[in-house]
C-alpha positions as CSV (number, residue, x, y, z in Angstrom):
1,M,-1.3,1.4,-26.9
2,Y,-4.8,0.4,-25.9
3,R,-7.6,2.4,-27.6
4,S,-11.1,2.9,-26.2
5,L,-13.4,1.8,-28.9
6,L,-17.0,2.5,-29.7
7,P,-19.1,0.1,-31.6
8,A,-18.5,1.7,-35.0
9,L,-14.7,1.3,-34.6
10,L,-15.0,-2.4,-33.7
11,L,-15.6,-3.2,-37.4
12,A,-11.9,-2.6,-37.9
13,S,-10.8,-4.9,-35.0
14,P,-8.7,-7.9,-35.9
15,A,-10.2,-11.4,-35.4
16,F,-8.2,-13.7,-33.1
17,A,-7.6,-17.3,-33.9
18,E,-9.2,-18.4,-30.6
19,V,-11.4,-17.0,-27.9
20,P,-9.8,-13.7,-26.9
21,K,-8.2,-13.1,-23.5
22,V,-10.4,-10.6,-21.7
23,V,-9.9,-8.6,-18.6
24,T,-12.3,-6.4,-16.7
25,D,-12.0,-3.7,-14.1
26,I,-14.6,-4.3,-11.4
27,A,-16.7,-7.3,-10.4
28,P,-20.0,-6.0,-11.8
29,V,-18.4,-5.6,-15.2
30,Q,-16.7,-9.0,-14.9
31,G,-20.1,-10.5,-14.2
32,L,-21.7,-8.9,-17.3
33,V,-18.8,-10.0,-19.6
34,A,-18.8,-13.5,-18.1
35,S,-22.5,-13.8,-18.8
36,V,-21.9,-13.0,-22.5
37,M,-18.8,-15.3,-22.8
38,G,-20.6,-18.2,-21.1
39,D,-18.7,-21.5,-21.4
40,L,-16.3,-20.1,-23.9
41,G,-14.1,-18.4,-21.3
42,A,-13.9,-16.4,-18.1
43,P,-12.7,-12.8,-18.0
44,D,-10.0,-11.9,-15.5
45,L,-10.7,-9.3,-12.8
46,L,-8.2,-6.4,-12.2
47,I,-9.7,-4.7,-9.2
48,P,-10.8,-7.1,-6.3
49,P,-14.3,-6.4,-4.9
50,G,-12.9,-5.4,-1.6
51,A,-10.6,-2.7,-3.1
52,S,-11.5,0.8,-4.1
53,P,-11.7,1.3,-7.9
54,H,-10.9,5.0,-7.3
55,S,-7.4,4.2,-5.9
56,H,-6.5,0.6,-6.4
57,A,-2.9,0.0,-7.5
58,L,-2.5,-3.1,-9.7
59,K,-0.6,-6.0,-8.2
60,P,2.1,-7.7,-10.5
61,S,-0.3,-10.5,-11.4
62,E,-3.0,-8.0,-12.3
63,A,-0.6,-6.0,-14.4
64,R,0.4,-9.2,-16.2
65,A,-3.2,-10.0,-17.0
66,L,-3.7,-6.6,-18.4
67,Q,-0.5,-6.8,-20.5
68,N,-1.6,-10.2,-21.9
69,A,-5.2,-9.2,-22.7
70,D,-6.7,-8.9,-26.1
71,L,-9.7,-7.0,-24.9
72,V,-10.4,-4.8,-21.8
73,F,-13.9,-3.9,-20.6
74,W,-13.9,-1.2,-18.0
75,I,-16.0,1.6,-16.7
76,G,-13.5,4.3,-17.6
77,G,-11.0,6.8,-16.3
78,E,-13.8,8.7,-14.5
79,L,-14.0,5.8,-12.0
80,S,-10.4,4.5,-12.1
81,P,-7.9,7.2,-13.3
82,D,-4.8,5.2,-12.3
83,L,-6.1,2.1,-14.3
84,G,-6.5,4.4,-17.3
85,R,-2.8,5.3,-17.1
86,K,-1.9,1.6,-16.8
87,I,-4.0,0.7,-19.8
88,D,-1.9,3.2,-21.8
89,S,1.5,2.2,-20.5
90,I,1.4,-1.6,-19.8
91,A,0.1,-3.1,-23.0
92,A,1.3,-2.7,-26.5
93,D,-1.7,-4.0,-28.4
94,G,-5.4,-4.5,-27.8
95,A,-8.7,-2.7,-27.5
96,A,-10.2,-1.2,-24.4
97,V,-14.0,-0.5,-24.2
98,S,-15.1,2.2,-21.8
99,L,-18.7,1.4,-20.8
100,F,-19.0,4.9,-19.3
101,D,-18.4,6.3,-22.8
102,A,-20.7,3.9,-24.6
103,P,-23.2,6.0,-26.7
104,A,-26.3,4.7,-25.0
105,T,-25.1,4.9,-21.4
106,L,-27.3,6.9,-19.0
107,H,-25.4,9.5,-17.0
108,L,-26.4,11.4,-13.9
109,Q,-24.5,14.4,-12.8
110,A,-22.4,14.1,-9.7
111,R,-24.0,15.6,-6.6
112,N,-21.9,18.1,-4.6
113,D,-24.4,19.3,-2.0
114,V,-24.3,18.0,1.5
115,L,-28.0,17.1,1.4
116,F,-29.5,15.7,-1.8
117,A,-33.1,15.9,-0.9
118,E,-35.1,17.5,1.9
119,P,-37.0,15.0,4.1
120,G,-40.4,14.3,2.5
121,A,-39.3,15.3,-1.0
122,E,-40.2,12.8,-3.8
123,A,-37.5,10.8,-5.3
124,H,-36.9,11.4,-9.0
125,E,-34.6,10.5,-11.9
126,H,-32.6,13.5,-13.2
127,G,-30.3,11.9,-15.6
128,H,-29.7,12.2,-19.3
129,E,-28.6,10.0,-22.2
130,G,-26.0,10.5,-24.9
131,H,-22.9,12.6,-25.0
132,D,-24.2,16.1,-25.8
133,E,-25.4,17.6,-22.6
134,H,-22.3,18.5,-20.7
135,G,-20.0,19.9,-23.3
136,D,-16.3,20.0,-22.8
137,D,-16.0,22.0,-19.6
138,D,-12.8,21.3,-17.6
139,H,-13.3,19.3,-14.5
140,D,-10.5,18.4,-12.1
141,E,-10.7,14.9,-10.8
142,H,-8.9,13.6,-7.7
143,E,-7.0,10.5,-6.7
144,H,-8.5,9.1,-3.6
145,D,-8.0,6.8,-0.7
146,E,-11.5,5.3,-0.5
147,H,-10.9,3.9,2.9
148,G,-11.6,7.2,4.6
149,H,-8.3,7.4,6.5
150,D,-6.1,10.4,6.9
151,E,-3.9,10.2,3.7
152,A,-3.9,13.3,1.6
153,H,-5.9,13.4,-1.6
154,D,-3.8,15.0,-4.3
155,D,-5.4,16.9,-7.1
156,H,-4.6,15.9,-10.6
157,D,-5.7,16.4,-14.2
158,E,-4.0,13.6,-15.9
159,H,-6.8,11.1,-15.8
160,E,-7.8,12.1,-19.3
161,H,-5.2,9.8,-20.6
162,E,-4.3,9.5,-24.3
163,A,-6.3,6.4,-24.8
164,G,-7.9,7.5,-28.1
165,H,-11.1,8.9,-26.7
166,A,-12.5,12.2,-25.4
167,H,-14.4,12.5,-22.1
168,H,-17.8,14.1,-22.8
169,H,-19.2,13.6,-19.2
170,E,-16.9,15.6,-17.0
171,G,-18.7,16.0,-13.7
172,D,-20.9,13.0,-14.1
173,D,-21.2,10.3,-11.5
174,P,-19.0,7.3,-12.6
175,H,-21.0,4.6,-10.8
176,V,-23.0,3.9,-13.9
177,W,-23.2,0.1,-13.5
178,L,-25.8,0.5,-10.8
179,S,-28.3,1.6,-13.4
180,V,-30.1,-1.6,-14.5
181,D,-30.8,0.1,-17.8
182,N,-27.1,0.7,-18.4
183,A,-26.2,-2.9,-17.6
184,T,-28.9,-4.2,-20.1
185,T,-27.7,-1.8,-22.7
186,W,-24.1,-2.9,-22.4
187,L,-24.8,-6.6,-23.1
188,P,-25.2,-6.2,-26.9
189,L,-22.1,-4.0,-27.0
190,I,-20.1,-6.6,-25.1
191,A,-21.4,-9.3,-27.5
192,Q,-20.5,-7.3,-30.5
193,T,-17.0,-6.5,-29.3
194,L,-16.4,-10.2,-28.6
195,S,-17.9,-11.2,-31.9
196,E,-15.6,-8.8,-33.8
197,A,-12.7,-10.4,-32.1
198,D,-14.0,-14.0,-32.4
199,P,-16.5,-14.2,-35.3
200,E,-16.7,-18.0,-35.0
201,H,-18.7,-17.7,-31.8
202,A,-20.7,-14.6,-32.7
203,D,-24.0,-16.5,-32.4
204,T,-23.1,-17.8,-29.0
205,Y,-22.2,-14.3,-27.7
206,A,-25.5,-12.9,-29.0
207,A,-27.6,-15.7,-27.5
208,N,-25.8,-15.4,-24.2
209,A,-26.3,-11.6,-24.1
210,E,-30.1,-12.1,-24.7
211,A,-30.3,-14.7,-21.9
212,A,-28.3,-12.4,-19.6
213,A,-30.7,-9.5,-20.3
214,A,-33.7,-11.7,-19.4
215,R,-32.0,-12.7,-16.0
216,I,-31.4,-9.0,-15.3
217,A,-35.0,-8.2,-16.0
218,E,-36.0,-10.9,-13.5
219,A,-33.7,-9.4,-10.9
220,R,-35.1,-5.9,-11.5
221,A,-38.6,-7.2,-11.0
222,E,-37.6,-9.0,-7.8
223,A,-35.8,-5.8,-6.5
224,Q,-38.9,-3.7,-7.3
225,D,-41.0,-6.1,-5.1
226,L,-38.4,-6.0,-2.3
227,L,-38.3,-2.2,-2.3
228,S,-42.0,-1.6,-2.6
229,G,-42.1,-0.6,1.1
230,A,-38.9,1.5,1.1
231,T,-39.6,4.2,-1.5
232,D,-41.1,6.6,1.1
233,K,-38.1,6.2,3.5
234,N,-35.1,8.5,3.9
235,F,-31.6,7.0,3.7
236,V,-28.0,8.2,4.2
237,V,-25.2,6.5,2.4
238,F,-21.5,6.4,3.0
239,H,-20.4,7.7,-0.3
240,D,-22.5,8.9,-3.2
241,A,-22.3,5.7,-5.3
242,F,-25.9,4.8,-5.4
243,Q,-27.9,7.5,-7.3
244,Y,-28.2,5.2,-10.4
245,F,-29.7,2.6,-8.1
246,E,-31.9,5.2,-6.5
247,A,-33.2,6.4,-9.9
248,S,-33.8,2.8,-11.0
249,F,-36.0,2.0,-8.1
250,G,-37.4,5.4,-6.8
251,L,-35.4,5.5,-3.6
252,K,-34.6,8.7,-1.6
253,V,-31.2,9.4,-0.2
254,L,-30.9,12.5,2.0
255,G,-27.1,12.8,1.6
256,A,-23.8,11.0,1.6
257,I,-20.8,11.2,4.0
258,S,-18.4,11.3,1.0
259,L,-19.0,12.5,-2.5
260,S,-19.2,10.2,-5.5
261,D,-15.4,10.6,-6.2
262,A,-14.7,9.2,-2.6
263,T,-13.0,12.3,-1.3
264,A,-12.7,12.4,2.5
265,P,-15.5,14.5,4.0
266,S,-14.8,17.8,5.7
267,P,-15.8,18.3,9.4
268,A,-18.4,20.8,8.2
269,R,-20.0,18.1,6.0
270,L,-20.1,15.7,8.9
271,D,-21.7,18.3,11.1
272,A,-24.3,19.1,8.5
273,L,-25.3,15.4,8.0
274,R,-25.4,14.9,11.8
275,D,-27.8,17.8,12.1
276,A,-29.9,16.5,9.2
277,L,-30.2,13.1,10.9
278,Q,-31.4,14.8,14.1
279,G,-34.2,16.5,12.2
280,A,-35.1,13.8,9.8
281,D,-36.8,10.4,10.1
282,A,-34.0,8.5,8.4
283,A,-34.7,4.8,8.1
284,C,-31.0,3.8,7.8
285,V,-27.4,4.9,7.4
286,F,-25.5,2.6,5.0
287,A,-21.8,1.8,5.5
288,E,-19.6,0.3,2.9
289,P,-16.9,-2.3,3.4
290,Q,-14.3,-0.2,1.5
291,F,-14.5,2.6,4.0
292,D,-13.5,3.4,7.6
293,P,-16.6,2.8,9.7
294,R,-15.6,5.4,12.3
295,L,-17.0,8.1,10.1
296,I,-20.4,6.5,10.4
297,A,-20.2,6.8,14.1
298,A,-19.3,10.5,13.8
299,V,-22.5,11.1,11.8
300,T,-24.9,9.0,13.8
301,E,-23.8,10.3,17.2
302,G,-26.9,11.3,19.1
303,A,-29.3,9.8,16.5
304,D,-31.1,6.5,17.0
305,T,-30.7,5.5,13.3
306,P,-30.0,1.9,12.3
307,V,-26.7,1.3,10.4
308,A,-26.4,-1.4,7.8
309,E,-24.0,-2.3,5.0
310,L,-24.6,-1.5,1.3
311,D,-21.8,-2.6,-1.1
312,P,-21.9,-1.3,-4.7
313,L,-19.2,-3.8,-5.6
314,G,-20.7,-6.9,-4.2
315,Q,-17.7,-8.0,-2.2
316,T,-19.4,-11.1,-0.7
317,L,-21.0,-12.3,-4.0
318,D,-19.5,-15.1,-6.2
319,L,-17.9,-13.8,-9.4
320,G,-19.3,-15.0,-12.7
321,A,-22.3,-14.9,-15.0
322,E,-24.9,-14.6,-12.2
323,F,-23.0,-11.8,-10.3
324,Y,-24.9,-8.8,-11.7
325,P,-28.5,-10.1,-11.0
326,A,-27.3,-11.2,-7.6
327,L,-25.9,-7.7,-6.9
328,I,-29.1,-5.9,-7.8
329,T,-31.3,-8.2,-5.6
330,S,-28.8,-8.2,-2.7
331,L,-28.7,-4.4,-2.7
332,A,-32.5,-4.3,-2.7
333,Q,-32.7,-6.8,0.1
334,S,-30.3,-4.8,2.2
335,V,-32.3,-1.6,1.7
336,A,-35.6,-3.4,2.4
337,D,-34.3,-5.1,5.5
338,C,-33.0,-1.9,7.0
339,A,-36.2,0.1,6.1
340,A,-38.3,-2.5,7.9
341,Q,-36.4,-2.0,11.2
């Protein structure tokens, strides 16, 4: 059975005779791991960028890659509960590292209100670090069809799979990769994990992680420049996946059509957002390629608000070591372009 390992436990991990076979869940994580592995290898991707991590069912080829992996880097069951169950059942040996559960990961609590901020309110970061601020309150998660169609969304509690770790952040937003600080923090953890599995190349992993952090810092600076004229604008997003990005760059989102867990919005929620758009000077409503665009039309009806696309998974970007910096700058460019309309 796979176990979700924290850095202290990695000291007991076995060393492989060659570069380990690595799989990752989503493209942003694949990019971070690829930047640390460099020329030594390329991690496989389990969830294609165009699919929903909340509900993606592994194809046979993806299941085989998971079964054959020595190491798995993934966000965690909070984002992909079905993948968590597959990690338990498909593979007999190996180590899975949940980045959501990494000790230094910044967490923001999931937002449940229809409106996150009143027009004119200042954007602010309201997160916390560490694993001590939420306790162990029970929190029901949901399986979701992230495409916004009419399938039912069945409740379930089983996503806290027996993978050797406890969930200390029930109720927190799982889209933690959109915090630039989180991505930078994970690089040394990825390097350490790979080095424990492959000590021969430990120096290479460490050097690659340092170089990757420098590239991310450059992308952050570029994004800050791009967004300098957008921090006083109001935005609406399709689903609440972007608050880590908002906190990183001081953006202000009025609300989301769907919550962070990608549940389908109720008619009352759509009505409330439509009313808010009528009374607010929203610069843009952002769609996502993983969702049904018809819901955007339902919210923007009667409002002269531009609609643009904002993709937290970077579907159009090339996979590999430069993916994450490109994701941050492309998101910033999309926000800046729409704000300038």
